[in-house]
N, C-alpha and C positions, 0 to 999 in steps of 0.2 A: 874726544874719543868715545865711541859707543861702547857701553857696558855689555859684556857677554851674558847670555842667560845662564843662570845657575839653578839647576833643578833642585827643588826643595830648599833653596836658599831663602833668606828673609823676605825678599820681594815675592817670590813664588808662594811661600807659605802664607804671606799676608793676603794675596789674591784669593787663595783657597778659603781662608777664614772669612774674607769679605763675601765670597760667593755663597757661603753657607749662612752666615749671620744676617746678611741683608734681607733675604726673603723671610727669615724667621721673624725679624723685627717688623717688617712690613705686614706680615700676616697678623701679628699681634695687634698692630695699630688698626688694621682694617676690621678685625673682629671686635676690637674695643669700641671703635666709632660706630660700627654696624650701620654704615651708610653706603648707598650706591655711588655717591660722589667720590668718597675716599677710595673705593675699589677701582673706579674708573681712572683716577689720578695715578694710582700705583700701576695699573695695567699699561697706561700710555707712557709712563716713565720707563717701564721695562722695554716696551716697544722701541722707544727712542734710543735706549742703550744698544739694543740689537741692531737696529737699522743704522744708527750712528757708527757702531763698531765696524759694520761691513763697509759702509761708505768710506770711512777713514782708511780702512785697509786697502781699498781700491785706489784711493787718491795717493797713498804712499807708494803703492806698487807702480803707479803711473809716473810719479815723481822720480822714482829710482830707475825707470826704464825697465822694470821687471814685470809689467802687466802682460799676461799671456792668456790664452784661451783657458788653460787649466786652472789658473788662480782667479780668473774673472767669472767664469760660469759657475752658478750655484749647484754644483753636482757632487760635492762631498756630502757625506751623510750628515755632518754637522750643519751644512747649509739647509738640508731638508728638515732637520730638527728645528732650526731657527725659524724657517718658514711656518712650520706647524705651530711653533710657539706664538708667533705674531698673529696667526689666524685665530688661535684659541683665545688669546688675550683680547682680541677685538670681539669675537663671537664664540663664546664657550661652547665647544662641541665635543662629544665623547670621542669620536674617531680621531680628530686632529689632536686632542689631548693625549690619548693613549699612544699614538705614534710618537709624539714629542716625548712622552714619559719614557718609553723604552729606548728610543733612539738617543735621547740625552744621557740617560744613565748607563746604557750599554756602550755608547760610542763617544759622545761628547765628553763624558766624565774622564775617559781615558786620555783624550786630548788635553783636558785640564791638568791631569796628573803628570802626563809625559808628553808635553807639547813639542811639536816639530817646529822649533823656534830657536833662533840664534841670538836674539836681541833681548837685553835685560832692561829693567826699569831704570830711568824714566823714558826710554826710547818710545816714540809714538807707535812703533810697530808692536812693541810689547803691550801697550795699552789697547790697541785695536784688536789684537788677538784675544786678549782675556775679556775685553768688553763683549765680544761676540760669543766666545765659548763659555765664559763664566755667566754671561747673561742668559744663555739657554738653560743652564743648570738652575740658576736663580729663579727663572720663570717657571720651571717645572715644580720647584719646591713651593713657590708662592701659589701656583694653581692648585696644588695638592693640599697644602696646609691652610692657606688663606681663603681660597674659594671653596675648598671642600671637594674637588674633583678626585676621582680615583679610578684605577683600572678594574675590570672585572675578568672573570675567567676567560671569556671569549676574546678579550683584548689581546691575549697572547697569540691566538690564531690570526687575528687581523694584523697585528704588528709583524709577525713572521711572514705573512703573505705579502704585505707591502714591502718588507725588507727584501723578499725575493724579487719583487719588481725593481727595486733600487739596484740590486745586484745585476740583474739583466741589463738595465739601462747603462749602468756604470761600465760594465764589461764591453757592451757594444760601442759606447763612445770611446773607451780606451783603445779598442781594436781599430777603430776608424781613424782617430786623431793622435794616437800614441801618447795619450795622457795617462795619469795614474790615479784616477778617482777611486776613492775607497781603499787606496793602497793595494789594489788588486793585481798590479803588474810588478810591483817592487815594494820592499819594506821602506818605512820612513828613513830619512837620512840620520835622524837623531834617535837616541835610545827609546824603545817602546816595548810594549808587551809582545809585539810580533818577533822581537829578537829571540824569544824563547820558543818560537814555533818552528816547524819544519821549513825547508827552503821552498821558494816558489816552484810550482803552483800549489804544492800540497798544503800550504798553510791556509789556502782559501777554504778547504773542507774543514779545517780546524776552526776557522772563523765562523763558519756556519753552525758548527756544534756549540761553539761558545755563545753564539747569539741565542740559541735555544735555552742553554743553561742560564744565561743572563736574564732572559725573560722570566724564567721560573723563579730565580732568586729575587728579582725586583718585584714580582707579584706576591711572593711568600708572606710578607708582613700583612697584607690585606687578607690573604687566605687564613692566616692564624687568627686575625681579629674576627673574621666572619665565623670561624669555628668556635671561638670563645663566646661570641654573642649568641650563637645558636645553642650552645650548651647552657648558658644562663637562661635563655628563653624557655628551653625544654624543662629545665629545673623549676622555673617559675610556674609553668603550666601544670607540671606534675604536682606541685604544692597546692595549687588552686583546685586540683581535682582530688585532693586528699590522699595522694600517693606519698609514700615515705621518701 
C-alpha cells in the first residue's frame, strides 16, 4: 500500500532539512579544498540529481499511464528554474544564475513547502518530485555560497522581464492546449499559498505583485550587505583623510 504524503510530516521535514544542509556542506567542502576539480564534481553531482529526478518522474508517469503533454513538457516555472540551474552549473553565467535564483526561491521553494503531491516516502514518485524541486533549491544555495555568485540590483529587472515572458508563454500554451502551466488556469489540487488568494483569474494579478515583492525580499540580504560594506569603506576613507 502506497503511503500518502503528509505535509510537514517526518519525511517532508527530512527532505527540507536535506535540501538546506546538503549545499551548505558541499559549499564548505569546496571552499576548504579550494580546487576546480572538487567544484566540478559537486556541480555535476547536482546536475545528475536534477536530470535524474526529471527522467525518473517521466518514467514513472509513463509506467502508470499518466504521461500527458502537461506533465511531460518542461513548461512549469520549476522546469525553467531547473534548466537555468543546469546551465549555470555547467557554465556559470550571471543571467542564468539570477533567473534560477529568483525563480527557485520565489517559485520552487513554494513547491518544496507545499507540494502538489499525493505520494509519501519511500514511493519513487515522492523521491523524483523532491529530487527535482529540492535539487533546484540546493543548486541555488550551492552556487551562491559555494561558488560565490550573487544577484545585483539589475537582476530584479531582468528576472521580472523574463518572468513576464514565461507568463505569456504559459498562458498562450494553456489557452491552446487546455493545460495549467504555472497554475494560471486553476489552483493546485493540494493545499498551497494560492488557496489564500482571490478566485481565478484575479489571483494572477496577485501572483504578479507577489513576484515583485519576492524579488525585493530575496535581493534584500545583498542590498544590506552592500550598504554595510559601503559604510565601512566610507569610514575607512574618512579616517585615512584625517576626518573624525
